[in-house]
C-alpha positions in Angstrom: -12.2 21.1 -18.0 -10.8 24.9 -17.3 -7.3 25.4 -16.1 -8.4 26.4 -12.7 -10.0 23.1 -12.4 -7.1 21.2 -13.7 -4.9 23.0 -11.3 -7.2 22.2 -8.5 -7.4 18.5 -9.4 -3.5 18.2 -9.7 -3.4 19.7 -6.2 -5.6 17.5 -4.9 -3.8 14.6 -6.4 -0.7 15.7 -5.0 -2.0 16.3 -1.5 -3.6 12.8 -1.4 -0.1 11.4 -2.5 1.5 13.4 0.4 -0.9 11.9 2.8 -0.4 8.4 1.8 3.4 8.6 1.9 3.2 10.3 5.4 0.7 7.9 6.7 2.5 5.0 5.5 6.0 6.2 6.9 4.4 7.4 10.2 2.9 3.8 10.8 6.0 2.1 9.9 8.1 4.5 12.3 5.5 3.8 15.0 6.0 0.2 14.7 9.8 0.2 14.6 12.3 0.4 17.4 13.8 3.7 17.1 16.8 3.0 19.2 17.7 0.0 17.1 17.1 2.4 13.8 19.6 4.9 15.3 22.0 2.2 16.1 22.0 0.8 12.6 22.5 4.4 11.0 25.3 4.9 13.6 27.0 1.9 12.7 26.9 2.5 8.9 30.3 1.5 7.2 30.7 4.7 5.1 33.3 3.3 2.5 30.7 0.4 1.6 27.9 3.0 1.4 29.9 5.4 -0.9 30.7 2.4 -3.0 27.1 1.8 -3.4 26.7 5.4 -4.7 29.4 5.1 -7.1 27.8 1.7 -8.5 24.6 3.6 -8.8 26.2 6.3 -10.9 27.6 3.4 -13.1 24.2 1.9 -13.4 23.0 5.1 -14.9 25.7 5.2 -17.4 24.6 1.7 -18.5 21.0 3.0 -18.5 22.1 5.8 -21.0 23.9 3.3 -23.2 20.6 1.3 -23.4 18.7 4.5 -24.3 21.3 5.5 -26.9 21.0 2.0 -28.8 17.1 2.4 -28.9 17.5 6.1 -30.1 20.1 4.9 -32.9 17.8 2.2 -34.0 15.5 5.0 -35.2 18.5 7.0 -36.6 18.4 9.6 -33.8 22.0 10.2 -33.0 23.0 12.5 -30.3 26.5 12.8 -28.4 26.8 10.4 -25.6 27.7 13.0 -23.2 24.6 14.9 -23.8 22.6 11.9 -23.4 24.0 11.3 -20.0 23.1 15.0 -19.1 19.5 14.6 -20.3 19.3 11.1 -18.2 20.4 12.8 -15.1 17.9 15.6 -15.6 15.3 13.1 -15.9 16.3 11.3 -12.7 16.0 14.7 -11.0 12.5 15.3 -12.2 11.5 11.7 -11.7 12.3 12.4 -8.1 10.9 15.9 -7.6 7.7 15.8 -9.8 4.5 14.1 -8.4 4.4 11.6 -11.1 6.9 8.9 -11.6 7.0 9.5 -15.3 7.6 13.3 -15.1 11.3 12.9 -15.8 10.7 10.7 -18.7 8.6 13.6 -20.2 11.3 15.8 -19.8 13.8 13.7 -21.5 11.5 13.1 -24.4 10.9 16.8 -24.7 14.5 17.5 -24.7 15.3 15.0 -27.4 12.4 16.1 -29.5 13.5 19.6 -29.3 16.8 18.8 -30.6 15.9 16.3 -33.3 12.3 17.5 -34.0 11.1 13.7 -33.9 8.6 13.9 -31.0 7.0 10.5 -31.3 10.2 8.5 -32.0 11.9 10.3 -29.1 8.9 9.5 -26.5 8.7 5.9 -28.0 12.5 5.3 -27.4 11.9 6.2 -23.7 8.7 4.0 -23.5 10.6 0.9 -24.9 13.5 1.7 -22.6 11.2 1.4 -19.6 9.5 -1.6 -20.9 12.8 -3.4 -21.3 13.5 -2.6 -17.7 10.2 -3.7 -16.5 10.6 -6.9 -18.4 14.0 -7.5 -16.8 12.5 -7.2 -13.4 9.7 -9.6 -14.2 12.3 -12.1 -15.6 14.5 -11.9 -12.5 11.6 -12.4 -10.0 10.2 -15.2 -11.9 13.7 -17.0 -11.8 14.3 -16.1 -8.3 11.1 -17.1 -6.9 11.6 -20.8 -7.7 14.4 -21.4 -5.2 13.4 -18.8 -2.9 9.7 -19.7 -2.3 10.8 -22.8 -0.2 12.3 -20.7 2.2 10.0 -17.8 2.4 6.7 -19.8 1.8 4.4 -16.9 1.4 1.9 -17.3 -1.4 1.4 -13.4 -1.6 5.0 -13.3 -3.0 4.1 -15.9 -5.6 1.0 -13.8 -6.5 3.0 -10.4 -6.8 5.6 -12.1 -9.0 2.9 -13.6 -11.2 1.1 -10.4 -11.3 4.4 -8.5 -12.3 5.0 -11.1 -15.1 1.2 -10.7 -16.2 1.3 -7.0 -16.3 4.6 -7.0 -18.2 2.8 -9.3 -20.9 -0.5 -7.3 -20.9 1.5 -4.1 -21.6 3.4 -5.6 -24.5 0.5 -7.3 -26.0 -1.6 -4.0 -25.7 1.1 -2.3 -27.8 1.3 -5.0 -30.4 -2.2 -6.1 -30.7 -4.6 -4.2 -33.3 -7.5 -5.5 -31.3 -6.4 -4.2 -27.9 -5.4 -0.8 -29.5 -8.9 -0.4 -30.9 -10.3 -1.0 -27.3 -8.0 1.4 -25.7 -9.1 4.2 -28.1 -12.6 3.5 -27.7 -11.9 3.9 -23.9 -10.1 7.1 -24.5 -13.1 8.6 -26.4 -15.3 7.1 -23.6 -13.6 9.1 -20.8 -13.6 12.4 -22.8 -10.0 12.3 -24.0 -10.7 11.7 -27.8 -8.9 14.8 -28.6 -5.7 13.0 -27.9 -6.7 10.2 -30.3 -4.1 11.3 -33.1 -1.1 12.0 -30.9 -1.5 8.7 -28.9 -2.1 6.9 -32.2 1.3 8.4 -33.7 3.2 7.3 -30.3 1.6 3.8 -30.7 3.0 3.6 -34.4 6.4 4.8 -33.3 6.5 2.2 -30.4 5.6 -0.5 -32.9 8.2 0.5 -35.2 10.8 -1.0 -32.8 9.3 -4.4 -33.3 11.3 -4.1 -36.7 14.5 -3.5 -34.6 14.8 -6.7 -33.2 18.6 -6.7 -32.6 18.2 -3.4 -30.8 15.4 -4.8 -28.6 17.5 -7.8 -27.7 20.4 -5.6 -26.8 18.2 -3.4 -24.7 16.8 -6.3 -22.8 20.3 -7.8 -22.3 21.6 -4.5 -20.8 18.4 -4.2 -18.9 19.3 -7.6 -17.2 22.5 -6.3 -16.3 21.5 -3.3 -15.2 18.6 -4.7 -12.8 21.3 -7.1 -11.6 23.6 -4.2 -10.6 20.8 -2.4 -8.8 20.1 -5.7 -6.8 23.6 -5.8 -5.8 23.8 -2.1 -4.8 20.9 -2.9 -2.6 22.8 -5.9 -1.1 25.9 -3.6 -0.6 23.8 -1.1 1.3 22.6 -4.0 3.7 26.3 -4.9 4.1 27.2 -1.1 4.9 24.5 -1.7 7.8 25.8 -5.0 9.0 22.7 -6.8 8.0 22.8 -10.4 7.3 20.5 -11.4 4.4 21.8 -13.8 1.7 22.1 -12.2 -1.6 19.7 -14.6 -3.4 16.7 -13.0 -1.3 17.5 -9.7 -2.9 17.0 -11.1 -6.4 13.5 -11.8 -5.4 12.5 -9.0 -3.2 14.2 -5.9 -5.0 12.3 -6.5 -8.2 8.8 -6.8 -6.2 9.7 -3.7 -4.2 10.5 -1.7 -7.4 7.2 -2.7 -8.9 5.3 -1.9 -5.9 6.8 1.6 -5.6 5.9 2.5 -9.1 2.1 2.5 -8.0 1.0 6.2 -8.5 -0.4 6.8 -5.0 2.5 8.1 -3.2 5.4 10.6 -3.6 8.4 9.2 -5.4 7.2 5.8 -3.8 7.9 6.9 -0.3 6.0 4.7 2.0 5.2 2.0 -0.5 8.9 1.2 -0.9 9.4 1.1 2.9 6.3 -0.8 3.6 7.1 -3.5 1.1 10.6 -3.9 2.2 9.5 -4.4 5.9 7.0 -7.0 4.8 9.3 -8.9 2.5 12.7 -8.7 4.5 11.1 -9.6 7.8 9.9 -13.0 6.1 13.7 -14.0 6.1 14.7 -13.0 9.6 15.3 -9.3 9.3 13.6 -7.0 11.8 11.5 -4.0 11.0 14.5 -1.6 12.0 16.9 -3.3 9.5 14.3 -3.6 6.7 13.4 0.1 7.1 17.0 1.4 7.4 17.8 -0.6 4.4 14.9 1.0 2.3 15.6 4.5 3.6 19.2 4.2 2.6 18.4 3.0 -0.7 16.1 6.1 -1.3 19.2 8.3 0.0 21.3 6.9 -2.8 18.8 7.5 -5.4 18.2 11.1 -4.2 21.9 11.9 -3.8 22.5 10.8 -7.5 19.3 12.5 -8.8 20.5 15.8 -7.2 23.3 15.7 -9.7 20.7 16.0 -12.3 19.4 19.0 -10.6 22.6 20.8 -10.8 22.7 19.8 -14.5 19.5 21.3 -15.1 20.1 24.4 -13.3 23.6 25.0 -15.1 22.0 24.1 -18.5 19.0 26.6 -17.8 21.5 29.4 -16.7 23.4 28.9 -19.8 20.3 29.0 -21.9 19.4 32.2 -20.2 22.9 33.7 -21.1 22.5 32.6 -24.7 19.4 34.4 -25.1 
């Protein structure tokens, strides 16, 4: 495929994602009482909202610690302050780029540039992501047991089971030689055989982490703490909006919302996240205005904190230009 065709395809993909996000948001807004939505935003308790922002920043520090332990397992050692800056840069690009993994690729490139260990750098990020996904699935599976009696929606059970099954399938595909062989056949079948060697090296780098069991257990433990903190932040935002939803429901709904928003069919999960929040939280007595305002403020928290990564990138880029 020529570079012109690739550019056109990417433009079409971006355009379709924008259309999906705009269509979903427009549909949700059209079915929401805008006066009630405005009243909720006007009643926002600012101190609690800013407290949720500070907790979100703390969560990113914990995420950086998790990433650092995985890097150290492969004897990649970088100063913690540098890893924090790289993590915030990744947050910024995850928000700004059309793909949800754009920031992860930026982080991987930066670390490989500093250490000249490309596959190990990318593998650390992939394993870090998988530990977070596993924590989400574990929390959702535990929370669905007591919550289902009150929610009573089979779709929520299927979403939870699908999340757990997806986690198991991804891990199995990384550890099973037979599934890897099938994957590489598919890669050649769709005309991407030229990437075989690079992908195979990445596979080997990820599998190497299976020999670092203590680091994997530590990463999973930190992921459980981190995801619990994220859920608590979501709950704090609801308190800032004066919404009355018990904390327990957040431990079921937030993991499902996060998984749904990862689907690569919208921009930064916009529309998908709000739609799933409205669907789930209205099951427990919240109206659409409350659920939509909760989701939009969560996005505002992530966008504000990710903006710090943009500042880090611009300052670092300017310094690099001056050094040249």
